[in-house]
MIKOLPA-856572 format. One line per field, with one value per residue (C-alpha): x, y, z; residue in three letters. Coordinates in steps of 0.2 Angstrom, whole numbers. Layout:
// MIKOLPA-856572
xx: c(X/...);
yy: c(Y/...);
zz: c(Z/...);
aa: c(ALA/...);
END
This chain:
// MIKOLPA-856572
xx: c(592/586/583/600/607/596/594/610/616/615/632/637/636/653/658/666/664/651/665/671/653/653/642/631/642/640/634/647/643/646/632/620/603/601/584/583/571/563/577/591/585/602/609/619/629/645/649/663/653/639/652/659/642/639/655/652/634/641/654/641/628/628/629/612/611/602/589/592/578/575/581/563/560/577/572/555/562/575/586/578/585/602/615/624/641/643/647/664/659/644/653/662/646/638/620/609/603/584/587/593/585/589/603/601/616/612/621/627/613/611/614/595/592/600/587/573/557/543/525/513/508/491/478/462/448/432/426/413/405/408/395/401/400/419/425/435/446/449/464/468/485/498/516/516/515/500/501/494/498/504/517/519/529/537/547/566/581/600/610/629/629/622/635/633/614/620/615/596/585/567/560/544/537/527/514/522/513/499/487/479/492/492/501/489/473/462/462/449/452/454/463/464/482/484/480/467/451/445/432/428/416/415/409/416/434/445/460/471/482/501/502/498/494/501/497/489/474/473/459/456/441/432/420/407/409/398/386/368/359/346/328/321/305/291/302/302/318/335/342/355/366/383/389/404/411/425/434/451/459/474/485/477/460/455/456/442/429/421/428/421/420/431/439/453/443/430/418/404/391/382/365/357/374/376/392/400/412/414/400/387/379/371/362/373/366/349/334/332/350/362/377/373/383/392/393/410/413/427/435/445/455/463/476/486/505/515/523/506/502/517/514/497/503/517/503/510/495/487/471/474/491/492/475/483/494/508/520/536/552/563/577/567/573/565/556/566/560/565/561/565/564/573/574/564/561/545/544/559/553/563/553/556/547/542/530/514/505/491/474/474/462/457/449/441/433/428/419/411/410/408/394/405/420/426/439/434/447/441/423/428/425/440/448/466/469/463/474/475/485/475/459/467/460/467/460/454/455/440/434/423/413/409/396/399/408/395/400/389/396/408/404/419/428/442/449/459/478/489/507/515/511/493/499/508/516/510/519/532/551/559/544/548/535/535/544/537/542/536/521/509/494/477/476/463/453/439/429/418/404/399/403/404/418/426/440/451/458/473/475/481/467/451/434/426/440/435/433/449/460/473/479/497/495/507/520/519/523/530/524/536/543/537/519/514/505/500/481/480/471/483/481/486/498/508/509/515/530/534/533/546/558/556/560/576/581/577/587/602/601/601/616/626/620/626/642/646/642/655/668/666/680/681/670/674/664/653/648/655/672/684/687/669/663/656/644/627/615/597/593/591/596/612/601/587/570/560/542/527/509/493/486);
yy: c(517/518/536/539/533/544/543/542/558/560/560/574/573/572/587/578/585/578/572/559/551/536/541/529/518/522/508/500/502/484/480/494/490/491/501/516/515/527/522/524/537/542/525/527/511/514/506/497/489/485/477/467/460/456/446/437/432/426/416/407/404/393/400/400/387/391/379/372/367/349/341/339/358/362/351/358/376/371/386/398/389/393/379/370/375/393/399/407/418/424/437/445/449/466/468/471/489/492/507/496/482/464/456/439/427/422/414/425/428/418/426/425/437/451/450/463/456/449/452/438/426/431/419/424/419/428/443/456/471/487/501/510/494/491/473/470/455/448/438/425/429/415/412/426/426/432/441/429/419/434/439/453/451/465/461/463/462/459/474/475/492/486/473/477/472/456/464/464/480/484/485/486/474/477/485/500/514/515/500/487/475/457/451/461/454/439/423/422/440/443/458/466/468/485/480/494/483/470/457/440/425/421/430/447/448/463/470/485/497/496/514/520/538/543/562/576/576/563/558/543/537/521/517/503/493/478/481/485/490/503/496/490/495/491/486/497/490/490/473/467/452/460/471/482/492/505/515/516/501/498/483/474/474/456/453/439/452/468/485/492/474/478/493/494/500/513/508/514/501/502/497/514/522/517/520/505/504/488/479/492/500/517/529/541/545/554/542/534/537/523/517/509/502/516/528/535/537/549/546/559/557/570/565/576/577/563/574/577/558/552/565/557/540/545/552/570/577/593/599/617/618/605/609/620/606/618/613/604/614/608/605/593/576/563/548/532/519/501/487/469/458/444/439/423/414/409/401/410/426/435/444/452/443/453/450/458/470/460/465/470/465/483/485/468/473/489/480/467/475/462/466/460/471/479/490/508/513/501/507/525/531/533/550/558/556/539/529/515/519/508/518/535/545/558/575/585/568/564/554/563/555/561/554/558/574/579/580/568/572/567/550/547/559/557/541/529/531/518/522/511/507/507/494/479/464/446/440/427/425/440/452/468/480/499/500/508/500/516/507/509/520/520/511/513/497/489/474/464/451/438/447/465/474/491/501/513/529/536/552/564/564/560/557/570/580/590/608/612/599/607/595/597/587/574/586/582/596/588/593/606/603/620/614/627/614/602/607/606/590/578/563/546/545/558/548/533/543/549/531/526/539/534/516/521/532/519/506/518/521/503/500/514/508/490/496/507/492/482/495/506/498/490/475/458/448/442/460/459/465/451/458/459/441/440/454/451/442/438/420/415/402/402/398/408/400/393/398/386/393/384/392);
zz: c(1069/1051/1054/1059/1043/1032/1013/1002/994/975/967/956/937/929/919/904/887/874/863/875/875/862/847/837/826/808/796/786/768/765/777/773/766/747/749/760/775/788/800/786/774/768/763/747/744/735/718/725/738/725/714/728/733/715/714/729/723/707/715/726/713/698/681/672/658/642/638/620/608/605/589/583/585/576/562/560/560/547/542/554/570/576/571/585/577/574/557/557/542/550/560/546/536/538/540/525/525/524/513/499/489/494/483/477/472/454/440/425/413/397/380/377/392/382/368/369/377/366/369/372/359/352/345/338/349/342/332/337/328/337/340/324/313/314/317/333/334/352/355/368/375/380/385/398/417/427/443/456/471/480/467/455/438/427/412/413/402/404/401/401/408/425/431/450/449/439/423/425/424/420/402/393/380/364/361/369/377/390/389/399/407/400/417/428/422/427/417/402/398/379/372/355/347/354/372/373/371/384/385/392/390/409/424/430/426/430/421/427/416/416/423/441/447/464/465/454/443/429/416/405/395/393/378/379/363/370/384/388/371/369/370/354/346/358/373/388/395/387/382/395/397/394/407/411/425/426/439/448/458/469/467/482/472/467/448/449/455/447/451/467/475/490/499/486/471/466/452/441/436/419/427/431/432/451/460/469/484/495/485/490/474/477/466/456/439/438/437/420/415/413/403/387/372/363/378/383/401/407/424/433/449/460/473/485/484/489/503/511/508/518/531/534/534/547/558/557/548/555/546/552/545/530/522/509/503/498/484/490/487/473/486/496/498/487/495/496/483/487/475/482/466/459/440/435/418/411/394/387/395/409/423/439/453/469/483/480/493/502/509/527/541/544/527/527/544/536/522/533/550/565/577/591/587/603/597/597/584/571/573/569/551/540/541/538/557/560/572/560/544/532/537/534/519/508/510/494/484/473/458/445/431/414/401/383/389/402/420/430/447/460/467/478/489/503/495/505/506/498/503/517/531/523/510/517/508/511/526/520/518/510/513/522/528/526/509/493/477/467/459/473/467/459/442/428/429/420/423/410/411/399/382/389/380/382/374/384/379/389/378/373/360/369/362/374/382/398/397/408/398/388/374/369/353/360/367/385/398/413/430/437/455/460/458/446/435/449/449/430/422/413/402/409/394/402/418/408/401/419/425/412/417/435/431/422/437/450/440/440/458/462/451/460/477/474/466/481/493/483/486/471/462/445/443/436/423/436/441/459/465/469/487/491/488/505/502/510/499/502/503/485/472/461/446/440/444/431/434/430/430/424/408);
aa: c(MET/ALA/SER/ASP/MET/GLY/SER/PRO/LYS/ARG/GLU/LEU/THR/PRO/THR/THR/SER/LEU/SER/SER/ILE/PRO/GLN/LYS/ARG/ALA/PHE/ASP/GLU/GLY/HIS/SER/PRO/ALA/VAL/PRO/SER/PRO/LEU/ASN/PRO/ASP/VAL/ARG/PRO/SER/SER/GLU/ALA/GLN/HIS/ALA/ASP/ASP/ALA/SER/GLN/SER/GLY/ARG/SER/LYS/PRO/VAL/ARG/THR/LYS/LYS/GLU/THR/LEU/LYS/LYS/ARG/GLU/ALA/LYS/GLY/GLY/ASP/SER/ASN/PRO/ALA/THR/PRO/ASP/PRO/LYS/ALA/GLY/ARG/GLU/PRO/GLU/GLN/SER/GLU/ASN/SER/PRO/LEU/ARG/TYR/LYS/LEU/ALA/PRO/PRO/LYS/LEU/SER/ASP/PHE/ASP/PRO/PRO/ARG/GLY/PRO/VAL/MET/THR/LEU/HIS/HIS/LYS/VAL/ASP/GLY/PRO/GLY/GLY/GLU/THR/ILE/GLU/PHE/MET/GLU/THR/SER/ASP/HIS/VAL/PHE/ASN/LYS/LYS/ASN/PHE/ARG/TYR/THR/PRO/CYS/ILE/ALA/ASP/PRO/LEU/PHE/PRO/SER/THR/LEU/TYR/TYR/ARG/GLN/THR/GLU/PRO/GLU/PRO/PHE/GLY/PRO/ARG/MET/SER/PHE/GLU/ASP/ALA/ALA/THR/HIS/VAL/PHE/PHE/ASP/LYS/SER/GLY/ARG/GLN/VAL/THR/THR/ASP/LYS/GLY/PHE/ARG/MET/ALA/ARG/ALA/ASN/VAL/ALA/VAL/ARG/GLU/GLY/ARG/TRP/TYR/TRP/GLU/CYS/LYS/ILE/THR/GLN/GLY/ILE/GLN/PRO/PRO/LYS/ASP/GLY/ASP/ALA/LYS/PRO/VAL/GLY/GLY/LYS/HIS/VAL/ARG/MET/GLY/TRP/ALA/ARG/ARG/GLU/ALA/SER/LEU/ASP/ALA/PRO/VAL/GLY/PHE/ASP/ALA/TYR/SER/TYR/GLY/ILE/ARG/ASP/VAL/ALA/GLY/GLU/LYS/VAL/PHE/MET/SER/ARG/PRO/LYS/GLU/PHE/PHE/PRO/PRO/GLY/GLU/GLY/ILE/GLN/GLU/GLY/ASP/VAL/ILE/GLY/LEU/GLU/ILE/GLN/LEU/PRO/SER/GLU/HIS/LEU/HIS/ARG/LYS/ILE/MET/ALA/GLY/HIS/TYR/ASN/PRO/ALA/VAL/ASP/ALA/ALA/ASP/GLU/PRO/VAL/PRO/ALA/THR/ALA/GLU/ALA/ALA/ASN/ILE/VAL/ARG/ASP/ARG/VAL/PRO/ILE/ARG/PHE/LYS/ALA/HIS/THR/TYR/PHE/GLU/LYS/ILE/GLU/TYR/HIS/THR/THR/LYS/GLU/LEU/GLU/ASP/LEU/MET/ASN/PRO/SER/PRO/ALA/ALA/SER/SER/SER/SER/SER/SER/ASP/ALA/PRO/SER/PRO/THR/HIS/PRO/THR/PRO/ALA/LEU/ARG/THR/LEU/PRO/ASN/SER/TYR/ILE/ARG/VAL/TYR/LYS/ASN/GLY/VAL/LEU/MET/GLY/THR/PRO/PHE/GLU/ASN/LEU/LEU/GLY/PHE/LEU/PRO/PRO/ALA/SER/LYS/PRO/MET/PRO/GLN/VAL/GLY/ALA/ARG/GLU/GLY/LEU/ASP/ASP/GLY/MET/LEU/GLY/TYR/TYR/PRO/ALA/VAL/SER/VAL/PHE/ARG/GLY/GLY/ALA/VAL/GLU/VAL/ASN/PHE/GLY/PRO/ASP/PHE/TRP/TYR/PRO/PRO/ALA/ASP/TYR/ASP/SER/THR/ASN/GLY/GLU/VAL/ASP/MET/ILE/GLN/PRO/ASP/GLY/LEU/SER/ALA/ASN/SER/LEU/HIS/ALA/VAL/VAL/GLU/ARG/TYR/GLN/GLU/GLN/ILE/ALA/GLU/ASP/VAL/ILE/TYR/ASP/ILE/ILE/ASP/GLU/VAL/ASP/PHE/TRP/MET/GLN/ASP/GLY/GLY/GLY/ALA/THR/ASN/GLN/ALA/GLY/VAL/ASP/GLU/LYS/THR/LYS/GLU/VAL/VAL/MET/ALA/PRO/GLY/ARG/GLU/GLU/ILE/LYS/GLU/LEU/VAL/GLN/ASP/ASP);
END
């Protein structure tokens, strides 16, 4: 019976079109995943769906609360912390430009601030006989400020032609001309009335000149008036006790140490004529040759152009291209000089106070390397392409030494650079890194020890002028911008005159800059336009600070 029924017949497949077959439902963009996957490789959620999703999330979630600092933390920070109540005037004040000096809100100057600055009070300390039989009177200076505690001071004067800078500009006190600086010297350093002879009755003390060199070739002389004396009859060794050192130093070099003590100065030692750098004396003069009383030591320095120097500090130096140090075109843009300073008073004197450049850890590690140092860059020798700016050297730079007109050699080459960021200010309120105040450079420097004394000569009439020095009898030929005289040797007195001209130009630029910030209109008696009283001022005092220093 089962066989009679047989197997069921297969039904025919319907002949409907493919379009009638239901296809896979496309994902709604609102439900599509945010990240594509192998099953959904072409997911591209629309911006409308994304915004809708964000709105829904924000509606469901609570707003994030900003955690406020405790009262103790706000009191500890003082003015640095944000106040609980916003200042309505804060939003109307523009930001201070880093290309301009900081402005300080000060009271109008006193009538005495317009008087020409006076030099320090000089009191006779002792007299000595020079190598030529002349009597030298050394004075103890007082009633002037010293560069210390991370600050630097330059004399200033009030001038009615500078109302926008609140009348103050830079000036020079007597005695005029290039000399050793009374402010930039250690305590217990005695000067003669001209400021060109230096001595001390203590241990090593340093004094720097009032002029710095930044590029080109420069020369000055140093005569030992009190030092190692020639051996007496029957003695094999010279008579010591009084010592001197001379050389070139940066502003960061310590004044309470001899020249060559750290990585910021290069010095020549009187004993055996040794060269000293980072407190490491090395042989330089021929054996048996030293520096004794009556000798004249000439020091020459060569530095590349500021254009090449800044290129090195910016990390753009290429030895294959920049080795020639081609002259800068006269139409090239000058470097921006920014001087953050505030006038202060000290014993009836008026000075500009500014934060001094400070020693860096990289050069301290170079002087005293740590055996456990793991940084490969710190272990590399200084070079123009060093990854650390403080350890970049200046190509084709050197220091030459002459003794009584005879070239003794070149003790130092490839000097360390000094422009920012190689030089940095001390980290404190008001300090800004990366700014050049125009007075960075290498300074003529001398250090004296227990009665040692020297006399400096910055030209133009030298005791032993070098063979390639062309004296102009006091008529200075300024270095041309095309660099034609860039490689000729110049006296430091020429650089002093350039420095005075630069100070005048920088003062005028600052005055015009502040005048434009105030709107460029007529100013009132206070030096500020009435409509710009809300101009940005650096944090400061309304009265000029009275500085107190221990003598």
